[in-house]
C-alpha positions as CSV (number, residue, x, y, z in Angstrom):
1,M,25.1,13.1,-2.8
2,R,21.9,14.6,-1.6
3,R,21.6,16.4,1.7
4,E,19.5,14.8,4.4
5,G,16.9,17.6,4.3
6,E,16.4,17.0,0.5
7,I,15.9,13.3,1.1
8,Q,13.4,14.0,4.0
9,Q,11.5,16.4,1.8
10,K,11.3,13.8,-1.0
11,L,10.1,11.1,1.5
12,K,7.3,13.4,2.7
13,Q,6.2,14.0,-0.9
14,V,6.2,10.3,-1.8
15,I,4.3,9.4,1.4
16,Y,1.7,12.1,0.5
17,R,1.4,10.8,-3.1
18,H,0.8,7.2,-1.9
19,R,-1.7,8.2,0.7
20,Q,-3.6,10.3,-1.8
21,K,-3.6,7.4,-4.3
22,L,-4.9,5.1,-1.6
23,L,-7.7,7.5,-0.8
24,Q,-8.7,7.9,-4.4
25,E,-8.8,4.2,-4.9
26,N,-11.0,3.7,-1.9
27,F,-13.5,6.5,-2.9
28,K,-13.7,5.4,-6.5
29,K,-17.2,3.9,-7.3
30,A,-16.3,0.3,-8.0
31,P,-17.6,-3.1,-6.6
32,Q,-14.5,-3.8,-4.6
33,T,-14.7,-0.5,-2.7
34,C,-18.4,-0.8,-1.7
35,I,-19.2,-1.7,1.8
36,H,-22.2,-3.7,0.7
37,N,-20.4,-5.9,-1.7
38,G,-19.4,-9.3,-0.5
39,V,-19.0,-12.9,-1.5
40,D,-22.1,-15.0,-0.9
41,L,-20.6,-18.4,0.3
42,D,-23.7,-20.3,-0.8
43,V,-23.3,-19.5,-4.5
44,R,-19.7,-18.1,-4.4
45,L,-20.6,-14.9,-6.2
46,H,-19.9,-11.2,-5.4
47,L,-23.4,-9.8,-4.4
48,C,-24.7,-6.5,-3.3
49,R,-26.0,-6.9,0.4
50,H,-27.6,-3.5,0.9
51,P,-30.5,-3.9,3.4
52,S,-32.9,-2.1,1.1
53,Q,-32.3,-4.7,-1.7
54,T,-35.0,-7.3,-1.8
55,M,-33.1,-9.4,-4.3
56,R,-29.3,-9.9,-4.3
57,V,-27.6,-8.0,-7.2
58,Y,-24.6,-9.6,-8.9
59,C,-21.7,-7.1,-8.5
60,D,-18.3,-8.7,-9.2
61,P,-15.1,-6.5,-9.6
62,M,-13.9,-8.7,-12.4
63,A,-17.0,-8.3,-14.6
64,L,-16.8,-5.2,-16.7
65,S,-20.6,-4.7,-16.7
66,C,-20.5,-4.8,-12.9
67,V,-17.8,-2.1,-12.7
68,E,-20.0,0.1,-15.0
69,L,-23.1,-0.6,-12.8
70,A,-21.1,0.3,-9.6
71,K,-20.3,3.8,-11.2
72,E,-24.0,4.6,-11.4
73,C,-25.1,2.8,-8.1
74,Q,-27.1,5.0,-5.8
75,L,-26.5,2.6,-2.8
76,W,-22.7,2.6,-3.1
77,Q,-20.8,3.5,0.2
78,P,-17.0,3.3,0.7
79,K,-15.7,0.4,2.8
80,S,-13.4,2.6,4.9
81,T,-13.6,6.3,6.0
82,K,-10.9,8.8,5.1
83,E,-9.6,8.7,8.8
84,E,-9.5,4.9,8.9
85,I,-7.4,4.8,5.7
86,K,-5.1,7.5,7.0
87,A,-4.7,5.6,10.3
88,K,-4.0,2.3,8.6
89,F,-1.5,4.0,6.3
90,G,0.2,5.8,9.2
91,E,0.4,2.5,11.2
92,L,2.1,0.9,8.2
93,M,4.6,3.7,7.9
94,G,5.5,3.2,11.6
95,Q,6.6,-0.5,10.8
96,K,10.1,-1.8,10.0
97,T,11.6,-0.7,6.7
98,S,11.3,-4.4,5.3
99,T,7.5,-4.4,6.1
100,I,7.0,-1.1,4.3
101,A,9.1,-2.3,1.4
102,A,6.6,-5.1,0.6
103,E,4.0,-2.5,-0.6
104,Y,6.0,0.7,-1.0
105,P,9.6,0.0,-2.0
106,D,10.3,3.7,-2.9
107,I,9.3,4.8,0.6
108,A,11.4,2.1,2.2
109,A,14.4,3.1,0.0
110,L,14.2,6.7,1.1
111,K,13.7,5.7,4.7
112,W,16.7,3.4,4.5
113,T,18.9,6.2,3.2
114,L,18.0,8.3,6.2
115,Q,18.9,5.7,8.7
116,E,22.0,6.5,10.6
117,T,24.7,4.0,11.7
118,G,25.0,5.6,15.1
119,G,28.6,6.6,14.6
120,E,29.9,3.1,15.1
121,E,33.0,1.9,13.3
122,I,31.9,-0.4,10.4
123,R,34.0,-3.5,10.0
124,L,33.6,-5.6,6.8
125,D,33.6,-9.4,6.8
126,D,33.9,-11.5,3.7
127,E,30.0,-11.5,3.1
128,D,29.9,-7.6,3.3
129,K,32.8,-7.3,0.8
130,E,31.0,-9.6,-1.5
131,M,27.9,-7.3,-1.2
132,L,29.9,-4.3,-2.3
133,T,30.4,-5.9,-5.7
134,L,26.6,-6.2,-6.2
135,S,24.4,-3.6,-7.8
136,R,22.6,-1.1,-5.5
137,W,19.3,-2.9,-6.3
138,Q,20.7,-6.4,-5.5
139,R,22.2,-5.0,-2.2
140,F,18.8,-3.5,-1.3
141,K,17.0,-6.7,-1.9
142,A,19.6,-8.7,0.1
143,W,19.3,-6.1,2.9
144,L,15.6,-6.5,3.0
145,R,15.8,-10.3,3.2
146,N,18.2,-10.0,6.3
147,E,16.2,-7.4,8.2
């Protein structure tokens, strides 16, 4: 068994990696990360809405040519600032474990292992005894459904 300190250190590392990955994705020049890109409801296409553009430019994240175009775009700006992304991520990390598990199951699993029972005596009913025969992953999924 791992010590609590080792698990906490691993949790910090995993949270840091996910936050960095989220930041890298947001600051990558791509149509879906540009603040000026949006769906024009009249024609239902992704178009660049930069104020300096006299004509709307087609910029769809699903079109390979648009992805290449976005990499060279001089008007590209990120949708969110670094601080906004960190704040959203921090807010998510403050949620219940089951909410975190929807997007980051590895973080949820580490947080779950750090939760204490509070020193209460644990009594097993028939359902709990049945849970003990399941694999760890099956128990974790069942736990998420119940929380």
